N, C-alpha and C positions, 0 to 999 in steps of 0.2 A: 471340559470347557462348557461354559454356560451358553444357552441359546443366543443370548444377546451378543456375546463375543463372537460367536460363529457368524451371525448375520453382519456384524461390523466388519469382520474379516472378508466376507463375501462381497461387501460393498467397496472396501478399500483396495483389494487386489486388482480388480478390473480398472479402477481409476488410475492406479499407478502404472499399469500396463499400457493404457491409452496414452498417458503422459509420456512415458518412456518411448513409445513408438513414434509419437509426434516429434520428439527431439532427434530421433535417429534419422528420419527422412528429410531433415532440413539440410540444404546445401550450404553449410557454414563457410563464410569467406576465410581464406587462408592468409591473406595479407592484412596488415593493420591499416585502418582508415582514421584520419584525424577528424574528430568531431569538434567544430568550433563552439565552445561554450560561451565565450564572451569576446566580442570584437570591439575594442575601444574606438575604432574609427566609424562606428555606426554601421557595421557590416551585417553579416548574416548569422551571427551567433544565436544559440538557443535562448540564452538569457535575454538578449536584445528583443527577440521576437515575442517571448512571453510577456515581458514587462511593458512593451509598447502596445500590444493588443489586449492583454488580459490583466492589466494592473489592478483595476478595481475588484475584479473577480478573485484574484490571488489574495488581496488584502482581506476580503470578506471570508474566504475559506480559512485563512490563518486565524481570524478572530473566532470563528465557529469552532475550530479545532482547539484553540486555547480554552474557550469556555467549556468545552466538553471534557478536557483534561482536568480543569479545576473542579468541575462538578463531580467527576469520577473520584478524585482524591477526597473531596468533601464527603461523598457518600461512603467511601471506604473507611473513613475515620470515625463514623458514627459508632458510639459505644454500645447502644442498645439496639437490638433488632427491631425494626419497624418505627423507630423514633427518628423524626426529621427535625433538624434544627439543633442549636447548641444546648 
């Protein structure tokens, strides 16, 4: 094995051990709980809370993510390395 692979392995193994131990120590609930996603009566659903409080923020985040995806596809389609534009 190369030195770089050994160092990567030494970095990844403790990370996965810490992640595994953090899941083992959690007291997970044993019974099912119903999470209200949407309540048509204007109740306490998650969607109701998000869109009442953060409507403009969610729309702006959606636009930024859409622009980033379109830009990523455009840059991936470039034929020549270093060339920008059609």
